[in-house]
N, C-alpha and C positions, 0 to 999 in steps of 0.2 A: 230482195236487195238489202234489207236491214241485216240479215244473217251474213251475207257476203261482206258487207261493210264492216261488221263486227269482227269477222275472221281476219280481214285485211288489217284492221286496227290492232288486233292482238299480235299479228305477225310483225307489224312495224315496231311494236314495243319490245318484242323479243329479239328480232333480228336487225332492226334499224330500217329506216325508210330509204330505199335505193334511189339513186338519181334516175329520173325518167329519160333524160337525154343529156347531151353534152352542154346544153344551155341551162340546165337546172341548177339552182343554187340552194335548193332546199333538201335537207335530209335530217334524220334524227339519229341518235346514238342509243343503242340498246344497253341494258345492264351488262350483258356479256361483253359487248364492245368496250364499255367503260372499264371493265375489269382488265381488258388487254392494255388499256391506257393507264394502268396502275392506279385505278380508282381516281382518276382526275376529277376535281370538282366540276360539276356539270349542272346546267339548268335547261338545256335544249332551247335556248333563245331562238326565236324566229322573228324577223322584221320584214316589213314591206318597204323596199327601197326602189323608188321609181317604178312601182307597179310590179316588182318581182319579189317573191318571197325568198329571203336570204337567211340561212341557218348560221348560228354562231353558238354551238352547243356548249363550248367550254369557256364562255365569257366569265364565269366566276374566277378564272385564272388571272383576270386583269386586276384582281384585288391582290396586289403584291405583298401586302403585309398580313394577309389572313393566315391564321395557323394552318388551315387546310392546304393552302398553297405551299407553305414551308414544308409540311409533311410530305406533300407530293414531290417536291423538288428533292428531298432527301431520298425518296424511292428512286427517282430518276438517276441521281448520281450513283446510288448503289448498283443500279442495273448496269450502268456504264462500266463501273469497276469490275463487275462480274464478267462483262463481255471481254475485257482485256486481261482477265486473270490468266496467269500462266505466261505473261509477257514480261516478266521481271528482267530477263536478259536484254530484251529489246529496249525497255524503258531505261535500264541502267546505262546501256551503251549510248543512247540518245542524250541522256542527261550529262554523261561525261563529256561528250563532244561539245554540247552547248556550254557547259561550264568552262571547258578549256577555251572555247571560241570567245566567250565574253570575259575571260580572265585577263583583262588588260585595262589600263587607265585611259579612258576616252576623254577627249577635250575638244571644244569648239575653237574656231579661229578667234583670236583676241580682237576686241574692238576698243578703240581709244575714245574716251570721253573726258574732256578737260586734260588734266595731267596724268590720269591713271588709265589702266586697261582693265577690262572685264572679260571673263570667259566662263562658260559652263564646263564642269569637270565631273566625271563619274569614276570614282575609285573602282578598281576591279571587283566585280560581283556585288558592289553596294546596291542597296535597294533602289535608291534615287540619286539623281545628279544634283550637284551643288553649284552655287555661284561663287566665283573667286575674283579677287582684285589683286593687281600687281602694278609695280612702278614702271615696268617696261613690258613689251610684248613677249619677252622671254622670262618674265617673272622677276624675283621669286613671288609665288602665289600664296595668298591667304584666303581661306574659306570664310565667307561672311554670311551666306545664307545656306543653311543645311536642313532640308526637310527630313532627313533621316532621324533627327532628334525629336520629331513631332509625333511619332507614333511607334508603337512596339512592333507592329507587323509591316511597317514600311509602306503603308497605303496612303499616306499623306504626301502629295507631290507639289513641286513648284509648277504651276501651269502657265507662267509667264512672268516677265520682268522687264522694266524699262528705266534705264538711268536718265537722270537729267543731263543736259548738254555739258555741264561742268563736272559731271561725275561725282557730285557731292551727295546726291540723294538717289534712291532707287524706289520706284513703285513696283511691288511684286505681288503675286497672287498665289494662294494655295488652294488646292482642291483635295477632297477626301474620297477614298474608295472609288476612284475612277469617275466621279461625278463631274458634269460640266459646270456645276455650281462653284463659284469662286468667292474667296474673301480677299479683299484688297488691303495691303499694309504698305507702310512707308519706312524705308530703312535709311538711317543717317550714316553715311559711309565714314565720315570723319570721326564721329563719336562711337562707331561700331555698335549701334543699337537700333532696335525697332522702335519707332515712335508710337505715340498713343493713338493716332488716327487709324480708323478701321472702318471699312465699308463692306458690309456683308451682302449676300444674295446677289452678287454679280454673276454674269454669264456672257461668255464670248466678249469680254470687255477689252476695249482698246484705250490707250492713254496717249495724250499729246501734251507735253510740258509747254507751259507758256514760254515764249521766246525770251532768252536771257535770264530765266528764272529757275530756281530750284525750290521755290516755295509754293507754287500753284500749278495746276494742270487741268485740262479737260479730260473727261472720261465718258464712256458710253455705259448706260445702265438700263436694265429692263424696266418696262413700264409697270409690270406687276398688276395689270388691270384686266388681264384676260385677252388683250389684243396682240400680245407677243411683239410689241414695238420696242425699239431701242430709243433712248433719249440721250442727248449729249448734255452733260452737266459740268459745272466748274467747281473745283474744290481748292481752297486755300488751306495749307497745312496749319493745323492748330485750331481751325474753326469747327464748329459743330456741323457734322455731315448733314443733319436735318435741314440746315440753312443753305445747302449748296444750290446755286442758281441754275435754271435751265438755260442752255445756250441755243438748243435747237431740238425740234421734234416734228414728226409728221403724223398726221391723223390716220394714215393708211395702216390697216392691220398688216402684221408680219413685216413691218418696216425695219430694216437694218440701216443705221446711220453711223458714220464714222468721220471724225475731224482729220484734216490733213493740212500740211503747210510745207512749202519748198524752202530751201535755205535762204533764198532771196526775200521771201516773206512779203511779196507785194499784195498777195491775196490770202484770204482764209478760204479753204475748200471743205466741202462736206459731201461725202459719198452717200448716196441713198439708193438702196436696192430693196426690192420686195421679195421676201423669201430667198430662195437660192437662185433666182433668175440672174444670169451672169451679166445682164445689161444694167449697169448702175446709172442712176440719175446723178446730176452734179449741181451743187449750189456754190455760190461764191459771194464774197464782199471784199472791199479793200481792207488790208490788214490794219487792225487798230481802230477801225470805225465801229460805231454802234448802230449803223443802219441795218435794215433787215437783209437777210440773205436773199439773193436773186437766183431763180432757177435757170441754169444754163441748159440743162437737158433733163427731161423727166425720166423716171425709171422705166425699164422693160422695153426700151426702144433700140438703143445702140450703146456703145461704150466710148467714153472720152476720158483719158487719163492725162492730166497736165504733167509735162516733163520739165519744161524750163519756162521761166518768166523773163521777158526782155525788158529793157529800160523803158520802152515806149508803152508798156502795159500789155502788149501782145504776148501770146503764149505759144509754145510748141507742145502739141498733145498727141498722144496715141489714140487712134479711133478705129472702130470696125465699121463705121458708116460707109456703105458701098465698097467695103473692103473686108470680106470675111476673115482674111488672114492678117489683117491689121496694117495700118500705114501711119506715118507721121505727117501732121498738118500744122500750119501756122495760121493763127487768126486772133482777132480781138474779142475777148469774152464780153465786152460791152456792146459789141455789134456782131453777134455770132452767127449770122445767116450762113448756112453751108455753102452757098454760091460764092461767098467771099473767102472761103478757105483756100490756102495755098499749100499744095502738096510738096513736102520736103523730102520724104522718103516714101516712094510708092509701094503698093502691096507686092510682096514676093509671090511668085506663082506657085511655089511649093511649100515654103516654110512659114511658120506662124511667128509674128512679131509679138513677143510676150511683154517686153518692156524696153526702155531706152533711157539714156542719160547723156548729158553734155558734160565733158570733163577734160580739162587741159586743152581747150579749143578743138576737141574732137567729139564726134557724135558716135556713141556706142549703141548698136542695135542688138538686143539679146533675143535670139530666135530659138524656136524648137524645130529641129531638122530630123524628121523621121523618129520622133520621140526623144532624141538626144539634144544636147546643147550645141549651138553655133553662135559665135559672137562676131559681128561684122563692124568694122570701123570706117567712119565716113568723115568728110569735112562737115562743118556746121551747116553747109548748104545742101548736103546730101550726096556729095561725090564719093564714090567708093574708093577707099584707100587700100585696105587689106582685110583679111580675116584673122582673128586670133587663132594661133596654131594649136587648137585643141585636138586630142586624140579622137579617132572615130568612135561613135557610140559611147560618148562619155558625158558626164554632167559636171558642171563647175559651180561651186559655191564660193562666195566672196566674203571676206572680212569687211568690217565697216570701212567705207571709202570716204576720206575727208578731202576738202577742196585742194589742199596743198600736196596731196600724194602724187608722186611720180611713178609709183609702183602699186600694184594690187597684190595683196596676199590672198591666195585662193587654194581650195582643195579640189582635186580632180579625181573623180571616182567613176565606177561603172558596174557592170554585172560581175566582173571578175575580182574586183577588190574594193575594200572600203575607202581607199583613197590615200593619196600622198599630198603633201603641202608644196606649193610652188609660189614663186613670185613672178609677176608679169610686168615687164618693162614697157611702159606706154610708148615711149619714143622709138625703141628698137623693135617693138612687136615681138619680143622674145619671152619664152617661158624658161625659168631657171628652177631646177629642183632644189628644194630646201630641206625637207624632212620627210622621212618615210613614215607612213601610218603604223600604228602599233598593233593593229588587228593580227592575231597569230595565224589566221587561215586566209587563204585566197583561192581563187579558181583559175589562176593564170595558165594552168596546164590543160584547161578544158576548152571545149568548142562552144562558141556563141555564134549563132546563125539566125538570120532573118528569113522566114518562110511565109507563104501566103496561102490562105484558104479562100475558096469562092463561096460566098453566101448564097442564100436561096434566090435573091434577086440579081445575082451576078456581081455584087460588090466584092472587091478584093479586101480580105481582112488580114492584117499583118500579125505575125507572132514572133517572139524571140524564144529560141530554143537553147537551153544550156545543158550540155551533156559532156561526160568524160569520153575521150577517144576509145577507151576499152569497153564502153557500154555497147552491147550488140544491137544492131539495127535489124532484128529478125522478128519484131512484133511482140517480144516477150518482156520488154523493159517496163518496169513500173514508171508511170508518167503522171505528173501532177500538172493539170491545166488550171491556171489562175486567170480570173477576169474581174472586171468591175463594170465598165460601160455605163457611166451616168454622170450627171451634174457638171459636165464640161471638165471633168478631172482627168488629166492625162496619166497614163502609166508609162514611165520612162526607165532608163537604166538605173540600177541601184543594187548594192550588195546586201545580202541577207545571210546571217549565220545559219538560219533554218534551211535556206535553199542550198547552202554549201554542204550541210549534213546530208540532205536528201540526195544530192548529186554524188557526193563522195560515197554514199551507201550503195550506189549503183543505179539510182533513178535518173529520170529526165525531167527537168523543170521547164515549163512553157508559160510565158506571159503573153496574153492576148490583148490586142488593141481593138476593142469593139466600138461600134458606133454608140453615141451617147456620151463618150469620153471627150476629152479636150485635145486629143493628139493632132487632129488635122483640120481644125478650124470650125467655123459656125455650121457649115453644111454637115460635117461629120457629127457634130453634137445634135443638131436638129433631126438627124436621121435616126436617132435612137431615144427619143423622148416623146411623151404625150401619145398622140395617135400612132406614132411609129415605134413605140417601145418594143414591139414584137421583133423588130429587126435585131435588137441586141441579143435576144435568145437564139434567133436564127444564125447570127454570126458565131456565137459560142458553139452551137451545134455543128456548124461548118468546120470550125477549128478541130473539134473532136473527130469528126469524120475524116478530115485530112490526115491527122496524126495516125489514125488507124489504117487508112488506105496506103500511106507511105511507109508503113511498117516501123514507125517509131514505137508503137505499142499495139495493144488489142483492147477491145471493149472491157474485158474482165480485168485488165491491168491499168485502166485509166481512172484517175481520181480527178474530180473537179473541186475547186476550192475558191471561196469568195466571202467577203465580209461586208456587212451593212447593205448598201445597194447591191454589192456583189453577192450577198447572201440571198437577196431576192433573185439574182441571176441564177445561182446554183440550184435553188429549190424549184424555181419555175422551169428551168431547163430539164431537171431530172424528171419532173412530172410530165413534161412533153415527150421526152425521149429516154425513158429509163433503161432501155436495152443498150444504150451507148456507153454506160459507165459501170465500173467495178465498185466504186465507192464515191460518196459525196460528203464534203465537209462544208457546212453552212454556219457562218459566224455572225453574231449580233445582227440578225437579218430583219428586213422589212418583209412581212408576209401577209398582213391583212390590209389589202389595198382599198378597203371601204372605211377603215377606221384609223389609218395612219395619221390623219390630220388632227386627231383628238389628243395626242400625247405631246407634252412639252412644246417643242418647236416643229413638230411634224407638219403643221400646216404650211410651213415654208417650202416643203418639197413638192408643192403643186406644180412648180415649174417643170418637173420631170414626169410626175405621175398623173397630172390632171387633177381636177376637183371632183371628189366623190359626190358632191352635191349637184353636179351637172350630169344629166342623164347620159349624154354622149360619152363623157369621160368615164362614167361609171361602167357603161357597157364595154368600153375598151379594156378597162382594168379587169372586168369579170372574166375575160378570156385568158388571163395569165395569173391572176391573184393566187398565190400558192395555197392559201388557206381554203380557197373555194374551188380548187381543181384537183383535189385528191379523189382518185377514182376508186369506188368501192371494190374491194377484193383484188386490186391491182398489185402486181409484183414490182417492187422497187429495190434498187441496190442498197447495201448497207449505208446508212445515213447518220452522220454525227452532227447534231445541232448544238452549237456552243453559244453561250451568252454569259453576261455578268449580272448578278442580282441587283446591282446598283446602276445599271445602264439607264441614264435619263435622257439619252439622245434618241436611240431606238429602244423604246421600252421593252423589257424582256418578255412581256406577254405575247409579243409577236412570235417569239420562239416557242414559248410554252404551248400556245394554242396549236401551232403547226405540228409540234411533236405529238401532242395528245390526239389530234385528228388523224395523223398518219398511223399511229399505233392502233387506234380504234377502228378505222375504216378500211385501210389497205390490207393486203394479204397478211394473215396472222403469223406467217413465217418470216416476214420482213424483219430486218434488224434496224429499227429506228431508235436511236440513242440520243441522250442529251447529257451534256456536261455543263453544269452551272458553276461558275467561279464565284466564290463568296467575296464580298467587299471589293467588287470590281465593276467597272463601267464599260464604256464603248471601246476600251483598249488603251487609252492614254493613262499615263501615271501608274501602270502596273509594276509592282516590284520585280526585280530581276529573278528572284526565286520562283515566283508564280509563273513568269514567262518560261523558264526552263522546264518546270514541271508540266505546264500545259502543253508545251511542244512535245515533250517525251510521251505523254499519254496519247496525244493525237497521232504520233508516229506509230505507237502500238496499235491503235485502231486501224490504221492503214494496213499494217502487216497482218492483222487478224482478218481484214476484209478481202485483201487481194493476194495474200501470201508475202513471203520475204521480199523486201526491196532489192536486196543483193541477188543478182541474176543467177549466179552459180547455185546459191542456196535454193532459189525458187525452182530451178530446173532439177535439182536433186530431189526436192520435195515432190515434183511431178513424177519423176522416175520411180520413187518409192511408192507413190500412190498407184501408179500403173502396175508395178510389180505385185502389190497387194491385191489389186483388182484381178489380175490374171490368176493369182494363187487360188482365189475363191471361185473362179469361173471354170477351173479344170474339172472334168467329169470324175465322179467317184469310181475307183477301180472295182469296188465290190458290187456295183450295180450292173445288172445285165442290160445289154443293148435291147432296145425295143424290137420286136419282131417286124 
């Protein structure tokens, strides 16, 4: 027995320990396998989690600042560049299209504060957008906040800004290298200068100016005590930040709190959520009082959003209590028993009530209708008057609406175009075209259709398909399937220059609406999180199978793409059904479902992923955690894993460890590649030049993996390969036939 055990031990060191069965989480990586992973730093860590031995051999890659990690990343980037070598023509063409597509001056809808207007503006191909001020909504405009002057490489961005009601001051935030970390500054609009006040180490910070003041405000600030809590503090301009008073805090870990106030200001409101759970608690007190805030609703139960405050102290609020699609109710927050609520706007049987407002003695309900926007107008008592005449499958964004406005300025966009500016006449219920958008490309000549796949349990899963009429429906079209499926976040209509390039190149783009997202209410969301997370992967698989079955594409021409939670989606789905895909693009992904809660604010994701410290949740995650489901020797499609070296939302070691494990343990002929963007984070704040280069190189990866996206070029390539194959399969004339 000792001899046999010694031989087995030696074999494990040389070849790696194979998984004993599908439930095994323990394995080791041999020196030979480590070499295949480009000599990734390794210690073959094994832990006992809930009575199961769990391997994490590449844990040293979690040390992001180690020289060994940096050296390994350089090798990975070099390997990726080697893979796309020879794609200069493809890269140049993609870069040119994207450069042309982004070569226009972009601007937001102007908002009026006091006597001046503000807007964001991005000069054609500039690294970052700026903030401008003007005397009217048509300008002339003057740039007052320009992050392009703050760094040579364009990686310092404005991550938020909030003017005072009179427009005389602006609180603004900067972030560097894509980080979620922010620094708060105050800008004096009249003097055209940044003031001395500075609050560092902010994160996901919101600001609420004191009523009628441009000298003080409330802001949210991290607790910085390891509990990942937010605290509401109060700052008076010119005072020492160290003396800022606490307004509110919760003792619960992972608490996010945010102050709010309606224009009538009868109450002060505080939102309180735990992690990313969509059900926020709510606190209130009379405005201007010093009494303690009262809890109207605890977190993690349901949602209540105050819409209007009436003279008698009652409120109109949006709630999901007993109404997964949302409804409007009227009640007294001082006596808030649900049996005393009066329904003003009942739940819609199909559409989701996202928000509402009372304006000009009309009640506006803003709905999500099959992922697009619908606006319905009612009397204050809830009698339906009419619907806003929005185009089908469009989204509407509104400029700042003030109480006296008789018209709304709005931008209407969708899958086909970046949008045009309209005005909406409240009394006439009419839309009037005002200004065409400046984007040089659109997809107005393309087909946008809604189709449905049937998931494993019979659930119908919607997809939006975007294709050119000339793209053949014979199963040969390069098709990119995109998904997210998490955190109650909906995927709706929207224009993308990258999608336009892919479709104009001959490809088909498909956006899937998976369970776990926020497209169809609470039941849809709950159907794809925690113990039901596998439904999301089943939905995505069903979408892929449907596209293949209906001859949109074939397995070898199908690419799946997703980022963040969507990167978990693509990597997990690939591991479960590798034969369905020709290529996989995984971006800034969550891949280690046993340690996601240990990085920055990762603990807040337990709403969707469960708690790894709870055995039941751990066992659920073990079935799909990408890092722990790589099958030894398995063949997987070409896989590009993308991340940023400064991503402090989903820490990049998620991507690092998955890439190393796939390279080490799966079939040695697989193409597992990694592209790590320097001085970049989770995606926000990336300079235009980096966006263009990153897209072009990703497109080159696609064409290397599945062949030309252009269908004629692809078929010509196939014909040439077939001709070459026949040439070498002909019998040699000088050889005699066998007797």
